[in-house]
N, C-alpha and C positions, 0 to 999 in steps of 0.2 A: 257626629254630635256637633251642633252649632251653638256657639255661645255668644251672646250680645253684650257688649259692655256699655253701660250708661255712663256718659261723662258729662255731668252737669257742669263742670268747671270750664268746659270749652277746650280742653286740652286733648289733642288728637292722640290716636293709638300709637303712631310712630314716635311722638315725643315722649310719651310714657316709656316705650321700650328703651329709648336712648337714656332716659333719667335712670331707669333700673339697671342698665348695663353699667352706667357710670358709678352707681352706688355699689355694685357687686365689685367692680375694678377696684374701688377705693378700700373695700373690706379685704380683698384678696392682697393689695399691696400692704396693708397694715397687719396682716396675720403674721404672727411669730410662732413657728413650730417649736414647741417646747423640747423637742428632740434634737434640735439644731446644734446644741452644745456638745452632742455626742457624735457628731459626723466629721470625718475627715476625708481625704482623698481616696482612701481605700475601703470605705464602708462605714457601717454604724459601730460605734463603741458599745461595749457592754457597760452596764452600771457598776460602779465600784462596789466590790464586795466579794465574797467567796460563794461558789456554789457548794450547798450542804454536802458533806461527805466525799467531795471529789479530791481534795487535796490540791486544788489549783484555783487561784483567784480568777473570778469571772472576767476581770479587766485584762487578763493575760490571754491564755488560750483556753477557751470555755469548752472544747471538744477535742477528741482525739483526731478528727478529721481536719480541723483547722490547725492543730499542732503539726500534723503531717505535711499540710501544705507549706507551712512556714519553714519546716525542715527541708522541704524540697527546694524551695527558694534559695536557702542558704548553701545547699549542696551545689546548685547550679553556679552561685557565685564562686564557691571554692574550687569548681573545676574549670570555669571559663573567665572569671574576672581576675585580671593580672595584679590588681591591687590587693584583693582578698587572698590570692595565692601567696603573695609576698608577706602579708600579715600573718598567715598560718604557718609558713615556714620559719619566719623569725621567731615565733613564739616556740616552736618546737626546738630551734637551735639553742635558745636561752634557758628553756625549762629543762630539757633533756640533755642536750648537748652531745658530748661523746658518751654519755651514759652515767648512771649512778652506780657507785661501787657499794658492794655488800660484804661486810666482814662480821664473821661469828666470833663472839668473844664470851668468856665466862662472866656470869653476873657478879657485880660488886658484892663481896662478903661470902661468896660461895666457895666451898672447899673442893669443887669439882676439878678433875684432871683436865689439863689442857687438850688431851686427846679427844674430849667430848666436843669441844668447839671445832676441832680439826674435822670430825665426822660430819658436822653440820655444815661447814664450809664446803667439804667436797660435795655434799648433796646440793647445796645452793648453786654451786657452779654447774653442776649437771642440769639443774632446773633451767638456769640462764641459757645454757647451750641448747637444750632440747626444745625450749620454747622461743628461741631467737629473741630474747627478752629485750635487747636494746632496740631492735626494729619494732618490736610490739610496743615498747614505751613510746616511740615516736608515734605510732599509729593511735595509741590511746589519747595522746594530746590533740592529734589532728581530729579524731572522732569527737572528743569532748568539745572542742571549739566549733567544729562544723555542725554537729548534731545537737549540741547542748547536753549529751549524755553518752555514757559507755556502759554497755552491759558485758560483763566477763563471766563465763561459766567454766566451772572447774570439773575436770575429769580425772579420776585416779586410776593408774595402771595397777596390774597385779602386784607389783613390787612397791606401790605407794607413790610412784613418781606423778606429780601433778601436771596435767596439760590444761593449758588455758586457751579458750576459744572464745571469739566475738559473737554476740548475738546483735542482729540489726534491730534498731529501734522499732521499726514497723512490725516486727515479729511479736513484740510484747503489746498485745491488745486484749481487751476484755472480751471473752466469747459471749455468744447471744444469750445463753442461759444464766449469765452472771451480771447482765448489764443493769438489773434492777437493784443490785446490791450496791449501796453507796461505798462500801468498804472495798470494792473490787474495781474501782474506776481506773482508767488509764492502763489496764492490764497489770495492776499491781494490788495485791490483796494484803491489806493492812488490819491491825487491830481495830475493833469497832469504836474503842475509846482513845486510841493513840495512833494518829496517821503516821507518826515517824517509826512505829514498830511494824516492820514489814514481815509478813508471814510467808508470802510466796509470790511467784510471778506466773502470768499466762503467757507461754511461749508457743506460738503457733496452736493455740488452743489447748496445749498441755499445760497442767499445773506442776510447776517446779518449786521445790522448797527454797526459802530464802538462802539457806546455808550453802546452796550450790552455785549461787550467782552473786556477783559483786556489781552493784549499781552505783556509777559515779555520775552525779548531776552537777550542772554548773548554772551560774547566774540566776538562781532562784533560792528561796527560803527552805528551811528545813521541813516545813510542813507542806511543801509543794512536791507532788509525786514525780513529775517529769521536769527535765531541764530545758532551757531555751539556748539556741544557738548564739555564738559569740556576736555575729554581725546582724542579729535581728533588728536592733535599734537603728542601725545605719545601712540597711541594705538598699534603701532608696538613694542614699548618698553614693554608694558604690555604683549603682546603675547610672546615676546622673554622671559621675565622673567618667565612666567608661563611654557613655554616649557623647559627653562633651570632647574627650579626646579623639573619639572617632570622627565627629563632625569637623573638629579643627583640622584633622588630617586630610579629610575629604575636600574641604574648602581650600586649603592650601594646595592640594594636589590639583584641583580645577584651575585655580588662579595661576600656578606656576606652569600649568601645561599651555596656557594660552600665551603665545609668545608676544603678539601685538594685536591691536584693533585699529583698523583704518576707518576713519569717519569721513564719509563723502558728503560735503555740504551741498545741498540743492540737487543732488542725483536721485533718480528714481531707482525702483528696485531693479528693473531690467537693465538699466545702465550699469549699476554695481555688479550684477551677475556677469555681464559682458566684460566688464573690466577685470574681474577676478579670473574669468576663463582665459582672457587674453594673456595675462601676466603669470599664470601658473606655470610651474616647472613640470608638474605631473598631475594627471586627473585619474580617478579611479571611480567606476560606476558600479554600484551595488546590484547584483543580479536579483536580490530580493525585493528591495524597495525601488529600485530604479533611480535613486538619488546619485548625483555625481559629486564627489569631494575633490577639491582642488588643493594642491600643496606648492608652497613656495619655500626655497631653501635660500637662507642668508648665511653666507660665510663670515668668518671672524673679520671684523673691522668693516663691515658693509656700511656704506653710507646711503641713507634714503633721501631722495629728493622728492618732496611732496608739491605737486602742482596746486595752483589756487584753488581753495575750497576743500582741500583735503588735509586731514590731521591724523597723526599717529599717537596712539595711547598704549602705554604698556602696564597691563594690570598687576604685574608682579612687584612693581615698585611701591604699590600701595598695600601690600600684604604685611599685616601687623597682628601677630597672634598674641602679643604680650597682654592685651585686656583679657583674652580667653584663658590664658595661662594663669593670671591673677584669680580668676574664678575657679579654675581647676585646683589650684593650691588651697584655696579656702575650703573646698569640698574635702580634700585629702586631710587637711588639718582637722576638720570635724571628725573624720573616721579615726584619725590617729589619736585623737582625745578619748575615743571610746576604748581604745586599746591601752590607754595609758602609756604610749610609746612616744619617744621623740619623733618628730616628723621624718627625720632622714632614716629611721629604722623602718619606717612604713612605706616611704616613697622611694628610698634608695637614692635619694638627692642629699648629699652631705655638703652642698655648697654653702648653706647657711647654718652648719652645725659644727660645735666644738666637741669632737669625739671624746676628748679627754675629760672634759668637765661633765659630759652626760653620763657616761658609764662609770659612775662613782657610787660608793656606798649609800651617799645620802640622796642620790637621784630618785625621782618618783618611779622611774621605770625599773630600777634596780630593787627598790622595796617591793614592787609588784611581783617581779620575777621570784624574789626570795620567798615571798608569801606563797605563790603558786608551786614553787619547789617543795616548801614545807607540806603543803597539803597533799602533793603527789607522794611525798615519802610516807605520810600517814596511811594513805590508801594502799600503797605498795606493801607496808608493813602487814596489812590484812591479807594481802595475797600470800606473803611469806609464811604467815601463820597457817594458812590452809596447806601450803607445801609441808611444813614441818608435821602438822597434825596428820595428814594422810601418810606420810612416812612412818610416823609412829604407829598408826593404826594397822599398817601392814607389816610391822615389826622390823622395818629397815633401820630405824633409829630408835634407841632406848627411850623409855617414856620420861626419863629425868630431864631431857634436853629442853622441854618446855618450860621448866622452872629454873634452870641453871645456865641456859645459854641465851643470850640476847643478840640481835642483829644491829650493827651500826650501819647506817645508810648515809653516805656522803655524796651530794649533788655536786656537779662541776661548779667551779668558781665562777662568779659573775662579775665581781669587780675588777676594774683594770688597775692594778697596783704595780708598784715598783718591786720586781722580783726580789731583789737584794733587801729591801726594806721588809717584805713579808717573811723572807728566810731569817731575819733577825728576830722578828715577833715570835716566829714559830721556836726558835732557839731559846728564847727567853722563857716561853711557856713549857718547853721541854725540860729545861734546867730546874724549874720550879714544881715539876711533877704534875703540871696541868695537862700537858699534851703527851700522848703515847707516841712511840716510834711508828706504830702501825698507821695512826691518824696523820702523822706527818708525812709518811709516805703517800697516803691518800691525797693530801694537799698538793703533792708534787706529781700526782698522776701515775704512781708506781705501785706495783704489787709488792707488798713488804716481804712476804714469804719467798716469792721468786727472786727478789733482790738479795736476801740473805743467802739463798742457795748459790747465786752467781758470785757472791763475795767469797763463800767457802770454796767454791771451784777455782776461783782465781788464787786464793791463798795457798791451795794445795797444788797449783800448778796444772791442773786437769784441763 
């Protein structure tokens, strides 16, 4: 189809095309995409708000798939990034340490016999031994930080002993026939009217009652169904720090590997190659590429005489990594800030840290660790409740223990104090009836009952 353009103004077709292109270019340059505010280096942001019935903000992880991808990234960091590994291990050391101690005691105001508390104590000791509880506590903290959540499932033996096993987060997912139910999102079935009231979990497609599983979540609100990994906000910083350290090392290795550079002023390529071949101490020709490499050896104290037009340059003397180290430290400080840790606890560099003034009761890190310990104690008490209830249901423990025995949980001491001063404080509290001998023993890291037996054996001469 032929189209004829009538141009009464005398402007040619080429000129019109040029003007139209200029106009469109101007419009394109002035165009502002309204979604630009939601874009960053990793993709489009979701609008702020919550997806109805999902229990997870849309601005966080809007799908099970994206949550799994984020978890996979943080798992890779926890396995391969030296700074992430150090952060995880330090948190385990301070939150769990040598382990929490559990002491069964008769409830205040109860007339129960002390023998009742002894039965519970024996059962708790067996539970800890059979479940390797100290190691399991460490793994709980590692999983909670690495994955943002921990699923514990309880199994009861014929005699009522509780076995605790882990469920992988990816095993908890909504099956196909329940995806349309908003109350069953992210593999967790909740009350239609209360997202905090969990009714059950979908584990490998099987529906498990909530009473059989404990779900510990981290770094999210109560109305959010799944947790977020500890290093999710700073995973890019960790990767940059790792790459920066790698690049610094590679550049330094290359620079230090080159002993010297001879600069031939006014010489052509063939002349330089002939000079190198003539003065080489050894030459090696590659059978693959056919290229010949020449080597010269300089002994200690060698003096080089440079003819006119030749200069010697030593690259290693210009090696200065201090600028890169400053950038690396800035990245690591940003990550340490996320952990609420002093820099030396994350980087293992104590050159600029005062250990005595950092690990004190008033320090931010100690306050955070105390808070995390308290949270862990609360969740561990729920595990112990399952342990006692299963034993009662099997008839191993009497039913009255649930009302007359309570469990004291004492975490390891965090603060660095003067041992003598701490002993004086404990003594004053003991003399005034505030502190029991059992708790005093726990402060010292001792088993009260065992120590009493040792004293008795010593006094009788056994």
